[in-house]
C-alpha positions as CSV (number, residue, x, y, z in Angstrom):
1,G,-10.4,2.2,-19.0
2,T,-10.9,0.7,-16.2
3,H,-9.6,2.7,-12.9
4,Q,-9.2,-0.5,-10.3
5,A,-7.9,-3.8,-9.9
6,E,-7.8,-7.1,-7.5
7,V,-5.1,-7.8,-6.2
8,T,-3.5,-10.9,-3.5
9,E,-0.1,-9.8,-1.7
10,G,2.1,-10.7,1.5
11,T,2.7,-13.6,1.7
12,P,1.8,-17.5,2.4
13,T,1.7,-17.2,6.0
14,T,0.8,-13.4,6.4
15,W,-1.9,-12.0,3.2
16,S,-4.3,-9.6,1.9
17,R,-6.3,-9.4,-1.0
18,E,-7.0,-5.2,-1.9
19,R,-9.2,-4.0,-4.7
20,Y,-6.9,-0.5,-5.8
21,E,-8.6,1.8,-6.9
22,W,-7.2,5.0,-9.2
23,S,-10.4,7.6,-10.4
24,E,-9.4,10.2,-8.4
25,A,-6.1,12.1,-9.8
26,G,-3.0,12.0,-7.7
27,V,-4.7,9.3,-5.3
28,V,-4.8,5.4,-5.3
29,T,-6.4,3.5,-2.3
30,L,-6.4,0.1,-1.1
31,T,-10.0,-1.3,0.2
32,Q,-9.0,-4.2,1.8
33,L,-10.9,-7.1,0.8
34,D,-9.9,-10.0,2.8
35,S,-7.1,-11.2,5.3
36,N,-5.6,-13.6,7.6
37,V,-4.6,-11.6,9.8
38,S,-6.0,-7.8,9.5
39,Q,-10.0,-6.4,9.5
40,N,-11.0,-3.4,8.4
41,G,-8.2,-1.8,6.3
42,S,-7.6,0.7,4.0
43,I,-4.8,2.6,2.2
44,R,-4.7,5.6,0.6
45,Y,-1.9,7.2,-1.4
46,R,-1.6,11.4,-2.0
47,I,0.8,13.2,-4.8
48,V,1.1,16.2,-2.9
49,E,3.6,19.5,-4.4
50,D,5.9,20.5,-2.2
51,G,7.9,23.3,-3.2
52,D,10.5,22.4,-6.7
53,G,9.4,18.3,-6.2
54,T,6.3,16.1,-4.5
55,L,5.6,13.7,-1.6
56,I,3.7,10.6,-1.8
57,V,1.9,10.7,1.8
58,C,0.7,7.3,2.6
59,D,-2.6,6.9,4.7
60,R,-2.9,3.8,6.2
61,H,-4.9,2.1,8.8
62,R,-5.5,-1.4,9.7
63,E,-6.7,-3.7,12.9
64,F,-4.6,-6.7,13.4
65,Y,-5.9,-9.7,14.5
66,G,-4.7,-13.3,16.5
67,L,-1.2,-14.2,16.8
68,R,0.4,-13.4,13.7
69,G,-1.5,-10.5,12.9
70,R,-0.2,-8.5,16.4
71,V,2.7,-9.4,15.6
72,A,2.6,-7.9,11.4
73,G,1.1,-5.2,13.1
74,A,3.8,-4.7,15.5
75,V,6.6,-4.9,12.7
76,M,4.5,-2.6,10.7
77,K,4.4,0.3,13.4
78,A,8.1,0.4,14.3
79,F,9.0,-0.3,10.8
80,G,6.0,0.2,7.8
81,T,6.9,3.5,6.7
82,L,10.9,2.2,6.1
83,I,9.1,-0.5,4.6
84,L,6.6,1.5,2.5
85,R,9.3,3.8,1.5
86,R,11.1,1.4,0.2
87,Q,8.4,-0.3,-1.9
88,M,7.5,2.7,-3.4
89,R,10.5,4.0,-4.3
90,S,10.9,0.2,-5.8
91,G,8.1,0.2,-7.6
92,I,8.4,4.3,-9.3
93,V,11.8,2.8,-9.8
94,R,10.7,-0.6,-12.1
95,S,8.4,1.9,-13.9
96,V,10.7,4.7,-15.1
97,R,12.8,1.6,-16.4
98,L,10.0,0.3,-18.3
99,H,8.6,3.1,-19.2
100,D,12.5,4.0,-20.7
101,R,12.3,1.1,-23.1
């Protein structure tokens, strides 16, 4: 089967087109293809065993440009961990609900 997808995410004012790849077990990599606020972007999620549980480690890189980009970059620097944690938790909950149907 396929191990990648291209997705445009964000809002009409700040968006990014990403290629998601999940060919490596326990790893999802996002490579930025285009954006109106940043460039040279990548995000890598890794699932890491942690005692009796699991951690999801997020390594991210973005070079923001322009006024909107600098604002988005400042927001991500200040609140990115909280934003990404909430989005990840929400995605996991939705996946579990779909699986339990």
